[in-house]
C-alpha positions as CSV (number, residue, x, y, z in Angstrom):
1,M,21.9,-43.1,9.0
2,A,18.6,-42.4,7.4
3,T,17.6,-38.8,7.0
4,F,15.3,-37.4,9.6
5,H,15.6,-40.8,11.2
6,S,12.8,-41.9,8.8
7,D,10.4,-39.8,10.7
8,P,8.3,-37.3,8.6
9,M,7.0,-35.7,11.7
10,L,10.5,-34.7,12.7
11,K,11.1,-33.0,9.3
12,A,7.7,-31.3,9.6
13,R,8.5,-30.0,13.1
14,L,11.9,-28.7,12.1
15,M,10.6,-27.0,9.0
16,E,8.0,-25.3,11.1
17,I,10.6,-24.0,13.4
18,A,12.8,-22.8,10.5
19,D,9.9,-21.1,8.8
20,G,9.2,-19.1,12.0
21,L,12.8,-18.1,12.3
22,A,13.1,-17.2,8.6
23,A,10.4,-14.5,9.0
24,S,12.6,-12.7,11.6
25,I,15.7,-12.4,9.4
26,T,16.7,-8.8,9.1
27,D,19.5,-6.7,7.6
28,K,21.0,-6.0,11.0
29,S,24.6,-7.1,11.2
30,G,25.2,-10.0,13.6
31,E,21.6,-10.8,14.2
32,R,21.4,-13.7,11.7
33,E,24.1,-15.7,13.6
34,K,21.7,-15.9,16.5
35,L,19.0,-17.7,14.5
36,N,19.2,-21.5,14.6
37,W,16.4,-24.0,14.0
38,S,18.5,-26.8,15.5
39,S,18.5,-27.6,19.2
40,R,22.4,-27.5,19.0
41,Q,24.7,-24.7,18.3
42,W,27.4,-24.8,15.6
43,C,31.1,-24.2,16.0
44,P,31.8,-21.0,14.1
45,A,35.3,-22.3,13.1
46,P,37.4,-25.3,14.0
47,Y,40.1,-23.1,15.6
48,V,37.8,-20.9,17.7
49,C,35.3,-23.4,19.3
50,Q,34.9,-22.3,22.9
51,K,32.6,-25.1,24.0
52,G,35.4,-27.2,25.6
53,P,36.3,-30.9,25.2
54,A,32.6,-32.0,25.6
55,C,31.8,-30.5,22.2
56,D,31.7,-33.1,19.4
57,H,31.4,-30.3,16.8
58,H,28.6,-32.3,14.9
59,Y,26.1,-29.4,15.0
60,Y,22.8,-30.8,13.8
61,A,24.3,-33.6,11.7
62,D,23.0,-36.5,13.7
63,E,19.8,-34.7,14.5
64,I,18.6,-35.0,10.9
65,G,20.8,-37.8,9.8
66,V,23.3,-36.0,7.5
67,S,27.0,-35.5,7.5
68,V,28.9,-32.9,9.5
69,S,30.2,-31.4,6.2
70,L,26.6,-31.0,4.9
71,A,25.4,-29.3,8.1
72,Y,28.3,-26.9,8.0
73,A,28.0,-26.2,4.3
74,E,24.3,-25.3,4.8
75,R,25.1,-23.0,7.7
76,A,27.8,-21.1,5.7
77,I,25.4,-20.6,2.8
78,F,22.7,-19.3,5.1
79,L,25.0,-16.8,6.8
80,N,26.3,-15.4,3.5
81,L,23.1,-15.1,1.4
82,S,21.4,-11.7,1.0
83,T,18.5,-11.1,3.5
84,A,15.8,-11.9,0.9
85,Q,17.5,-15.1,-0.2
86,A,18.2,-16.2,3.3
87,R,14.5,-16.1,4.2
88,G,13.8,-18.8,1.6
89,W,16.9,-20.9,2.1
90,W,15.8,-23.2,4.8
91,K,12.7,-24.2,2.9
92,R,14.8,-25.0,-0.2
93,F,17.2,-27.0,1.9
94,F,14.6,-29.1,3.7
95,K,12.8,-29.7,0.4
96,A,16.0,-31.1,-1.1
97,I,16.4,-33.8,1.6
98,P,13.7,-36.5,1.5
99,V,12.8,-38.5,4.6
100,G,14.3,-41.9,5.2
101,V,17.2,-42.1,2.7
102,E,20.9,-42.6,3.2
103,L,22.6,-39.8,1.3
104,D,25.7,-40.3,-0.8
105,E,27.1,-37.4,1.1
106,A,30.7,-37.8,0.0
107,S,29.5,-37.4,-3.5
108,V,27.4,-34.3,-2.6
109,I,30.2,-32.4,-0.9
110,S,32.9,-33.5,-3.4
111,R,30.7,-32.4,-6.3
112,L,29.9,-29.1,-4.6
113,S,33.6,-28.5,-3.8
114,V,34.7,-29.2,-7.4
115,E,32.0,-26.9,-8.8
116,I,33.1,-24.0,-6.6
117,L,36.8,-24.6,-7.1
118,N,36.4,-24.7,-10.9
119,K,34.7,-21.3,-10.6
120,L,37.5,-20.0,-8.4
121,L,40.0,-21.2,-11.0
122,A,38.9,-18.5,-13.4
123,Y,40.0,-15.8,-10.9
124,T,43.6,-17.0,-10.6
125,Q,46.1,-14.5,-12.0
126,D,49.2,-16.5,-12.6
127,A,50.6,-20.0,-12.9
128,E,51.3,-20.3,-9.2
129,Q,47.7,-19.4,-8.2
130,Y,46.3,-21.6,-11.0
131,G,48.4,-24.6,-10.0
132,A,47.5,-24.3,-6.4
133,V,43.7,-24.4,-7.1
134,K,44.0,-26.9,-9.9
135,T,45.9,-29.4,-7.7
136,I,43.1,-29.4,-5.2
137,I,40.5,-29.9,-7.9
138,D,42.5,-32.9,-9.2
139,L,42.7,-34.4,-5.7
140,F,38.9,-34.2,-5.3
141,E,38.3,-35.7,-8.8
142,M,40.7,-38.6,-8.2
143,R,39.1,-39.2,-4.7
144,C,42.5,-39.0,-3.1
145,V,42.8,-40.7,0.3
146,D,46.4,-39.7,1.0
147,Q,46.1,-37.1,3.7
148,E,49.7,-36.0,3.2
149,L,48.9,-34.9,-0.4
150,W,45.9,-32.9,0.9
151,D,48.0,-31.2,3.5
152,K,50.6,-30.3,1.0
153,A,48.0,-28.9,-1.4
154,A,46.5,-26.8,1.4
155,A,49.9,-25.4,2.3
156,R,50.6,-24.6,-1.3
157,A,47.4,-22.7,-1.7
158,T,48.0,-20.8,1.6
159,A,51.5,-19.8,0.4
160,A,50.0,-18.4,-2.8
161,H,47.5,-16.4,-0.7
162,H,50.3,-14.9,1.4
163,K,51.6,-13.1,-1.6
164,S,48.6,-10.8,-1.7
165,P,49.3,-7.1,-2.0
166,Y,46.3,-6.3,0.3
167,D,47.3,-3.9,3.2
168,N,44.0,-2.9,4.7
169,R,43.8,0.1,2.3
170,R,41.8,0.6,-0.8
171,M,43.6,-0.9,-3.8
172,E,44.3,0.1,-7.3
173,S,42.8,-2.1,-10.0
174,E,45.8,-4.3,-10.7
175,D,46.4,-5.0,-7.0
176,A,42.7,-5.8,-6.5
177,R,42.8,-8.2,-9.4
178,R,45.8,-10.0,-8.0
179,H,44.2,-10.1,-4.6
180,A,41.2,-11.8,-6.1
181,G,43.4,-14.6,-7.2
182,C,45.0,-14.8,-3.8
183,M,41.6,-15.1,-2.2
184,A,40.7,-17.9,-4.6
185,C,43.8,-19.7,-3.3
186,Y,42.7,-19.0,0.3
187,A,39.3,-20.5,-0.2
188,A,40.8,-23.4,-2.0
189,S,43.1,-24.1,1.0
190,Y,40.0,-24.6,3.2
191,F,38.4,-27.0,0.7
192,A,41.6,-29.1,1.0
193,R,41.5,-28.9,4.8
194,S,37.8,-29.9,4.9
195,V,38.8,-33.5,3.8
196,K,40.5,-33.9,7.2
197,D,38.1,-31.8,9.3
198,P,34.6,-31.4,7.6
199,R,33.9,-28.2,9.6
200,Y,36.3,-26.4,7.3
201,I,33.8,-26.6,4.5
202,A,32.0,-23.6,6.2
203,E,35.2,-21.6,6.0
204,A,35.8,-22.7,2.4
205,I,32.3,-21.6,1.3
206,S,32.4,-18.4,3.2
207,W,35.7,-17.3,1.6
208,S,34.7,-18.5,-1.8
209,G,32.7,-15.3,-2.6
210,W,35.6,-12.9,-2.0
211,P,37.5,-13.5,-5.3
212,M,34.4,-12.3,-7.1
213,R,34.1,-9.3,-4.8
214,Y,37.6,-8.1,-5.5
215,F,37.6,-8.9,-9.1
216,T,34.4,-6.9,-9.7
217,Y,36.0,-4.0,-7.7
218,A,39.1,-4.3,-10.0
219,Q,37.0,-4.2,-13.1
220,H,35.2,-1.1,-11.9
221,M,38.3,0.7,-11.0
222,A,40.0,-0.2,-14.3
223,G,37.0,1.3,-16.2
224,S,37.0,4.5,-14.2
225,S,39.5,7.4,-14.8
226,D,41.5,8.3,-11.7
227,P,40.7,11.9,-10.9
228,R,43.9,12.2,-8.9
229,K,45.9,11.9,-12.1
230,Q,44.1,14.8,-13.6
231,V,45.1,17.3,-11.0
232,P,47.2,20.0,-12.7
233,V,50.8,20.4,-11.7
234,S,52.6,23.8,-11.9
235,D,55.9,24.2,-13.6
236,D,57.7,24.0,-10.3
237,G,55.9,20.7,-9.4
238,M,53.3,22.1,-7.0
239,V,49.6,21.2,-6.9
240,N,46.7,23.1,-5.4
241,V,45.9,21.5,-2.1
242,G,42.2,22.1,-2.4
243,T,42.1,20.6,-5.9
244,A,44.1,17.6,-4.8
245,L,41.8,16.9,-1.8
246,F,38.7,17.2,-4.0
247,A,40.2,14.7,-6.5
248,S,41.0,12.3,-3.6
249,G,37.4,12.5,-2.5
250,Q,36.2,11.7,-6.0
251,W,38.5,8.7,-6.1
252,M,37.2,7.5,-2.7
253,R,33.6,7.7,-4.0
254,I,34.6,5.8,-7.2
255,S,36.2,3.1,-5.1
256,E,33.2,2.9,-2.7
257,K,31.0,2.3,-5.7
258,G,33.4,-0.6,-6.6
259,D,32.9,-2.0,-3.1
260,E,29.1,-1.9,-3.5
261,L,29.3,-3.6,-6.9
262,G,31.6,-6.2,-5.4
263,E,29.3,-6.9,-2.6
264,V,26.4,-7.5,-5.0
265,E,28.5,-10.0,-6.9
266,R,29.6,-11.7,-3.7
267,H,26.0,-12.3,-2.5
268,S,25.1,-13.5,-6.0
269,H,27.9,-16.1,-5.7
270,Y,26.4,-17.5,-2.5
271,F,23.0,-17.9,-4.2
272,W,24.8,-19.8,-7.0
273,V,26.4,-22.0,-4.3
274,S,23.0,-22.7,-2.8
275,Q,21.7,-23.8,-6.1
276,K,24.6,-26.1,-6.7
277,L,24.1,-27.7,-3.3
278,V,20.5,-28.4,-4.0
279,E,21.4,-29.8,-7.4
280,A,24.0,-32.0,-5.8
281,L,21.5,-33.3,-3.2
282,D,19.1,-34.0,-6.0
283,E,21.6,-35.9,-8.0
284,A,22.6,-38.0,-5.0
285,N,19.1,-39.4,-4.7
286,P,17.9,-40.4,-8.2
287,N,14.8,-42.2,-7.0
288,W,13.7,-39.1,-5.0
289,S,14.5,-36.8,-7.9
290,F,12.3,-39.0,-10.2
291,F,9.3,-37.9,-8.3
292,R,10.4,-34.4,-7.3
293,G,11.9,-33.4,-10.7
294,G,9.1,-34.9,-12.9
295,V,8.6,-38.2,-14.7
296,T,10.4,-37.1,-17.9
297,R,13.4,-36.0,-16.0
298,G,13.4,-39.1,-13.9
299,L,13.1,-41.4,-16.9
300,R,16.1,-39.7,-18.4
301,R,18.2,-40.5,-15.3
302,L,17.0,-44.1,-15.1
303,I,17.9,-44.6,-18.7
304,A,21.3,-43.0,-18.3
305,S,22.1,-45.2,-15.3
């Protein structure tokens, strides 16, 4: 199917709608989910769609002539960018898709998935976590068509995630570092599942920022002295309650700073993902990128091909 059904007016109309909505993006939690330039609503996750059997889950894919996986990847990026970045995202996305071409979309999503998974690999903490993520990268790179292998790889990554020390409380540095690796496995499991159900790419991208978040937190905590360990203890093993409470408060403030730094890193990751998606779209259309990227860049690609 040709993008935008070979109709430049359709692209122009949708871009106009998107631009109008982008101006209304705010920092208010939950408000962004209500914004949608498409005439159709997306399914927030494959396992919670409440639209009934009539829903084909395609979102806007056939509306602009792209794959379901690309539509869901775009939505996940939009929902996870910072407010300032989200306001400019739709313009970047539309600009990356020319009118009237048939995208090599398997290549686009596969390349994006491998790029993200290779980044996640750096956050794994042991051989089990590394092997779980690396197996999924290998399956993408060999263009595996055996669904059983994909299912096993997803299950393996999920099992590695289940060994997380996270218990809904603030973690010490080492536990946070290990949890970062577990979250890398969790995101990887969704990349593996997306081969069978392309809607899972949204889950994969959404979770892919959390390893960076917890790893940054872990680094911050490791570089900060724990005030609770500096509370003096009397000869009979007693501590002053007021001093102990003050130290606990200090530790909470230190950990909250770690959370803030982690959130900055997480949002930075999604901007990186948005760049990688635009690059993948560009690479999938060498003729278009010849004109959009400049004659010199285009000539290099033609010579290389």
